[in-house]
C-alpha positions in Angstrom: -29.4 -70.8 2.2 -26.8 -68.6 0.4 -23.1 -69.1 1.3 -21.0 -66.0 1.5 -17.4 -66.6 0.3 -14.4 -64.3 0.1 -10.6 -64.5 0.1 -8.2 -63.6 2.8 -7.0 -60.4 1.2 -10.4 -58.9 2.2 -9.2 -58.7 5.8 -12.8 -59.4 7.1 -12.6 -59.0 10.9 -13.6 -62.0 13.1 -16.8 -60.2 14.3 -18.1 -59.9 10.7 -17.0 -63.4 9.7 -18.9 -64.8 12.6 -22.0 -62.6 12.2 -22.4 -63.4 8.5 -20.9 -66.9 8.4 -18.3 -65.8 5.9 -16.1 -68.5 4.3 -12.6 -67.4 3.6 -10.3 -69.0 1.0 -6.6 -68.1 1.8 -4.2 -66.5 -0.5 -0.7 -68.0 -0.5 2.0 -65.8 1.0 5.6 -66.8 0.1 8.2 -65.9 2.7 11.8 -66.6 1.7 10.7 -69.2 -0.8 8.3 -71.0 1.6 4.6 -70.9 0.8 2.0 -70.4 3.6 -1.8 -70.2 3.6 -2.6 -66.7 4.9 -4.4 -66.8 8.2 -4.0 -70.6 8.6 -0.3 -71.5 8.8 1.1 -68.0 8.9 -0.2 -65.5 11.5 -0.1 -61.8 10.9 2.3 -61.2 13.8 4.7 -63.9 12.6 4.7 -62.4 9.2 5.4 -58.9 10.6 8.4 -60.3 12.5 9.9 -62.0 9.5 9.2 -59.0 7.2 11.0 -56.7 9.7 13.9 -59.1 9.7 14.3 -58.6 5.9 12.5 -61.6 4.5 11.7 -61.7 0.8 7.9 -61.9 0.3 5.4 -62.4 -2.5 1.8 -63.5 -2.9 -0.1 -65.9 -5.1 -3.8 -66.4 -5.8 -5.7 -69.5 -4.4 -6.0 -72.3 -6.9 -9.4 -73.2 -8.5 -9.3 -76.4 -6.5 -9.2 -74.5 -3.2 -12.3 -72.5 -4.3 -14.1 -75.7 -5.5 -13.4 -77.4 -2.1 -15.0 -74.4 -0.3 -18.1 -74.4 -2.6 -18.4 -78.1 -2.0 -18.2 -77.6 1.7 -20.9 -74.9 1.5 -23.1 -77.3 -0.4 -22.5 -80.0 2.1 -23.8 -77.8 4.9 -27.0 -77.0 3.1 -26.2 -74.0 0.9 -28.1 -73.9 -2.4 -26.1 -71.0 -3.9 -22.9 -69.0 -3.1 -22.0 -65.4 -3.4 -18.2 -65.2 -3.9 -16.7 -61.7 -3.4 -13.1 -61.1 -4.3 -10.0 -58.9 -4.8 -10.1 -57.3 -8.2 -8.9 -59.0 -11.3 -6.9 -55.8 -12.0 -4.7 -56.7 -9.0 -4.8 -60.5 -8.6 -5.7 -63.8 -10.4 -8.0 -64.7 -7.6 -11.2 -64.0 -9.5 -10.1 -66.1 -12.4 -9.6 -69.1 -10.0 -13.0 -68.6 -8.5 -14.6 -68.5 -11.9 -12.9 -71.7 -13.0 -14.0 -73.4 -9.8 -17.6 -72.2 -10.3 -17.9 -74.1 -13.5 -17.6 -77.4 -11.5 -19.4 -76.3 -8.4 -22.3 -78.4 -7.1 -24.2 -75.2 -6.4 -24.6 -72.0 -8.5 -22.0 -69.4 -7.7 -22.3 -65.6 -8.3 -18.8 -64.1 -8.6 -18.2 -60.4 -7.7 -15.0 -58.8 -9.1 -14.7 -55.8 -6.8 -12.0 -54.1 -8.8 -10.3 -53.3 -5.5 -8.2 -54.9 -2.8 -7.7 -55.2 1.0 -10.5 -54.1 3.4 -12.5 -52.4 0.6 -13.3 -56.0 -0.5 -14.2 -56.7 3.1 -16.7 -53.8 3.0 -18.3 -55.4 0.0 -18.7 -58.6 2.0 -20.1 -56.6 4.9 -22.8 -55.0 2.7 -23.7 -58.4 1.1 -23.9 -60.1 4.5 -26.1 -57.3 5.9 -28.5 -57.8 2.9 -28.7 -61.5 3.5 -29.2 -60.9 7.2 -32.2 -58.8 6.3 -33.6 -61.8 4.3 -32.9 -60.4 0.9 -32.1 -62.8 -2.0 -28.9 -63.5 -3.9 -29.5 -60.8 -6.5 -30.0 -58.2 -3.9 -26.9 -59.2 -1.9 -24.8 -59.1 -5.1 -26.2 -55.7 -5.9 -25.3 -54.4 -2.4 -21.7 -55.7 -2.9 -21.4 -54.1 -6.3 -22.8 -50.8 -5.0 -20.2 -50.6 -2.3 -17.5 -51.6 -4.8 -18.5 -48.6 -6.9 -18.7 -46.2 -4.0 -15.8 -47.3 -1.8 -13.1 -44.8 -1.0 -9.7 -45.3 0.5 -6.7 -43.3 1.6 -3.4 -44.5 3.2 0.3 -44.2 3.7 2.7 -47.1 3.1 5.8 -48.1 5.0 7.5 -49.7 2.0 7.4 -47.7 -1.2 10.0 -50.1 -2.6 7.6 -53.1 -2.1 4.7 -51.2 -3.7 6.9 -50.3 -6.7 8.3 -53.8 -7.1 4.7 -55.2 -7.0 3.8 -52.9 -9.9 1.1 -51.1 -7.9 2.8 -47.7 -7.3 2.0 -44.9 -9.7 4.9 -43.5 -11.7 6.6 -40.6 -9.8 5.2 -41.5 -6.4 8.6 -41.8 -4.9 9.7 -38.4 -6.2 9.5 -35.3 -4.1 9.8 -34.6 -0.4 7.6 -35.8 2.5 5.2 -38.7 3.0 3.1 -39.6 0.0 -0.6 -39.8 0.8 -2.1 -42.4 -1.5 -5.3 -43.9 -2.8 -5.8 -47.3 -4.6 -7.6 -46.7 -7.8 -8.1 -49.4 -10.5 -5.2 -51.4 -9.0 -2.8 -48.5 -8.9 -1.6 -46.5 -5.8 -2.1 -42.9 -6.9 -0.6 -39.9 -5.0 -3.2 -37.6 -3.5 -0.7 -35.3 -1.9 2.3 -35.2 0.4 2.7 -34.5 4.1 5.8 -33.1 6.0 5.3 -35.5 8.9 3.1 -38.2 10.4 0.7 -35.7 12.0 0.3 -34.0 8.7 -0.3 -37.3 7.1 -3.1 -38.1 9.6 -4.7 -34.7 8.9 -4.4 -35.3 5.1 -6.0 -38.7 5.3 -8.9 -37.5 7.5 -9.5 -34.5 5.2 -9.6 -36.8 2.2 -12.3 -38.9 3.9 -14.3 -35.8 4.9 -14.1 -34.3 1.4 -15.4 -37.5 -0.1 -18.4 -37.8 2.2 -20.3 -35.1 0.3 -22.8 -34.8 3.1 -23.4 -38.5 3.4 -23.0 -40.6 6.6 -20.1 -43.0 6.4 -19.0 -46.3 7.8 -15.2 -46.4 8.1 -12.5 -49.0 8.6 -9.1 -48.0 9.9 -6.2 -50.5 9.6 -2.5 -50.6 10.1 0.6 -52.8 9.8 2.7 -51.9 12.9 1.5 -48.3 12.8 -0.9 -48.2 15.8 -0.1 -44.6 16.7 -1.0 -43.4 13.2 -4.1 -45.6 13.0 -5.2 -44.6 16.5 -4.8 -40.9 15.7 -6.7 -41.3 12.4 -9.5 -43.4 14.0 -9.9 -40.8 16.8 -10.1 -38.0 14.3 -12.7 -39.8 12.2 -14.8 -41.1 15.0 -15.4 -37.5 16.3 -16.9 -36.4 12.9 -20.7 -36.1 13.0 -21.1 -37.8 9.6 -19.1 -40.9 10.6 -21.6 -43.5 12.0 -19.1 -46.2 12.8 -15.4 -46.9 12.8 -14.1 -50.5 12.7 -10.4 -51.3 13.3 -8.7 -54.0 11.4 -5.2 -55.4 11.0 -3.4 -55.2 7.6 -2.7 -58.9 6.8 0.3 -60.5 5.0 -1.2 -60.5 1.5 -1.5 -56.7 1.8 1.6 -55.8 3.9 3.7 -57.8 1.4 3.0 -55.0 -1.1 3.0 -52.0 1.2 5.3 -52.8 4.1 5.3 -52.3 7.8 4.3 -48.8 8.9 1.3 -48.8 6.5 -1.9 -47.2 7.8 -5.1 -45.8 6.4 -8.9 -45.6 6.1 -11.5 -47.3 3.9 -15.0 -45.7 3.8 -18.4 -46.0 2.1 -21.9 -44.6 2.4 -23.5 -46.0 5.6 -26.8 -46.7 3.9 -25.2 -49.4 1.7 -24.7 -51.7 4.6 -28.1 -51.2 6.2 
């Protein structure tokens, strides 16, 4: 049996966690100096409330010990190998912690550095889980995750440009100019694709970016938000009506992402449908 492991930044929805038996190692979210394990002792809704009230927030990678404990638990339940898929090393130290833990793991661990963050990581987990579900081996599941990592696209708007800038993720000049910046995360940096005059224009721009990237392929799409349900709903509706969009999954932007993008963030993640079976 192959255990599938990821970190909480991947935002894997409960239905996929249950379907594929995904093990999630939490990042640490620090709120006003107090550390919390994401998804365990800090809920997304509680975090949103505190962020809206002006809390100071930051994030930290899991320790090697936390990963080792998860690999040991997997071995204890019968796994003979683990596929560990994580937020990119260009954004977080999470992969380094997983690699250190793998050297002491009782079972072999294949580490995937996705080079991306947030639900794009979850999409890599999705593809790997689907491969394992089909009865494919560790190498095939790892190849599926890597294929999605190479093909994944994203587009979004953020509610807190100041948070993105302070976190070092915002491209230079993104805060200049009028309107709402429409962004894409590339190699750990939020690049500006264009600007919209209003929210409706931003929805149109995000949808158009997805359609332009499809290049005739069928897509699977995730639409997420942090207290921006109207924007996400409008975007999901626009995308779901497109003939080349096979599936739209909704997800909630969690603390380890919202800490660097702010409330009011919304966007889409997409990849070729064939990569997840």
